[in-house]
N, C-alpha and C positions, 0 to 999 in steps of 0.2 A: 559378496559375489566374488565367485571364483574367478582364476587367471582364466581360463578358459572360456569360462561364461561372460566377462568383461571384451574379449575378444572377437565376440560375436556381437557383443551391441552397435547397434548403427553409428556413425558418424555423427556429430552432429552438424547441425545444417551451417552455412555461414563460412566454413573454411576448409581448404584442400588440404594445406599444407606442403604443397606445391612453390612453394616461394621460400624456403624455412633456407633454401642458400644460397639465398638472395638476388635469385633472379626469376625473371616474370614471362608469360609468353603473352607478347604484347602483339596482338593482331598478326597482320602480313609480316612485322619483321621478325617473329618467330621469338624464342627464345633467348631475352639479352639481360646484364644486369640489373636491378631496379632503379641504381645510381646513374645508367646511359641518360645521356641528354634526353632521347625522346621520350624518354616513360618519366624523366623528372619535369618535363615541359607539359606531358599529359597531364600528369597531378596537377600540376601549379593552375592548366585551365578548368578542370575539377572544383579548386578550389573556389576561383574566379567565378565558378557558375552557382556554387554554394554561397557565397557570401554576397551573390544578389537575388538569391532566394530568401535571406533574410531580409533584404534591404525592402521586399515586396510585401514577407508577414507580417512585419513588425515596424515598418515608417508608416505606416498611417495618409502614402502619398496616393493621390488622386488618380483615378480611373486612369487615366491618359498616359499617366506613368510608366504603371505597372501592369498595364496590357504591352506597355511596348520591349518593358524588363522583362516580360516574358515570352515574348518573341526573340530576346537574346539571347536567354536561356536554351529556346531550342537552334537558335545562331550556334550557338557553344556548343552541341551535340553536333550539331553538322561537322564544326572545328575537330570536337573530340574523333569524328568517325576520321577524318580527313587524315589527322597524326595517327591512324592507328593502321593506317593501309600506304606502304612505301608509292608514292608516284612512279614508281620504274615497274611496279609490281603490274602485270598482262589484268589480275583480276580488277575487277571496278570497286572502288569504295560504293560504303553504301549512301555517303555524301562526300562531296567536296566545296571548300570555298571557293568563291567568281568572284570577280569580281564584284557584281550584282548584291554582294552582300555588305563589301565597302560600300557601295554607291548610295546604298538606304540606310544608314548611318550618320552618310553626312548629312543626307537631305532632313534626318531625324533630327541630328544636330542642331541645323540651320535656324528647323521649327522649336523649338525646345529652347533656342536661346534667344525670343523674341520674349520670354516669361521672366528671365534673368535678371535684377538687375543690374544696372550699370552703375560700377564702381571705379574710383582710379586706384592705384595700388594692390595691393596680395591681397586675397582672402583668407582667412584660413580654416581650416576641419572645425566643421561642429554648426553647432543652430539647432535646429529643429533634429528632435530624433531622426527624420526619414534624410536628412542631408547629410548628417553624422553618418548614415550607415553608407547611403551613396560614396560620402568620399572613401569611408572602408573602401569600397569595393573597388573603388578606381583605383587604390595604389594596391591593393591584389592582384587587379586588372594587368597595372605597367609592371607588378613582377613577373607575373605567368610571361608578358609581352618579351621579357629580358629572356626570358628560359629559353620560350619557341624559337629567337634570332639565335641562340647559341647552337641549341637542336639544328637551324638552319643551314649555320656554317660549317657544321661537323658533318652532319649529313647533306646536303643539295642537292643531289638525284633522288633524297628520297623524302624530305619533309617539305610541303607547299609554302613557301616566302609569307601568300596571303593571309597564310593562317596569322602571319606576325603581325600583319598591316592592319586584319582585323581590329586583332587587340588593341596597335595604337588608335585607332577611329574610335574604340570602344570606351578609352579609358576619357575621352575628350569629350564623346558625350555625355558620361558620368559625371563629369567636371561642371558641364552644361545644367546634366538633371539637379545636381547635386543647389546650384547658384538656383535654379527656378524654384525650390525647395523651401528654399531661404527668403522669396520676392515677398513674403507677407511681414515679414519678421525684420528685415533684414541681413545680411552677410556680416561675418567678422571681420575686421579690417586688420592686417598686418601691422604694428608701429614700430617698426625696427628700434631696438635696443633699449625699449619702451620700461622693463623691469631693473633698467640699472640709470635713470636721466635723472641729473638731481631735480630736489624738491623747488620749488618754486615757494619759497619761504614768505615773500612779498605777500602773494596773494591771497596766502592759508592765512597768514595774518589780518588783510584786510575784510575776508569772508567771517573771521571768527570776531572782527569786533565790528561788523554788521552796521547799516549803512549810519551816514552823520554824525559819525566818532571822528 
């Protein structure tokens, strides 16, 4: 293909090159640096949503949990729409986070908490595949929450603090759901310094000798 023919070829779908200078058009915020706290917060929330989709698709979770998680994914799109448009902008956002979003998560957390096994001590992430994926989502959501709080602090007139509060409640709910997903098999409990505890040789010797020795 000649240079002139190449210049007439259509652009492949999927990229525009508009962000090649390290900046992006971010909704009502205008063109900002990709390292801007608002863009970072948006990206972290996008990853949180994607992590929940993996739990839904691969976790083997019951329908009541997956239905709740899919509704949370819709909430996270509301949250993304909120982050995309400054609070101070006259043009309304397609969606805003309101107290009702948070109240619903609190009710759901209380409901699902009844399915969680009551254990003393601290539980480790893991167990069933579904629980492990939910624990992973919880960690991603917590990171997204931290990023959103940074954006709230840097742009208090632009970023809705209810977005961060929602993520805070969501991480709590994901923890409860993960424990519920382990209810049948039990949680994995943290034993402080377990790997460096001395071995009880007397007990081991007695077990090796067997009864009556």
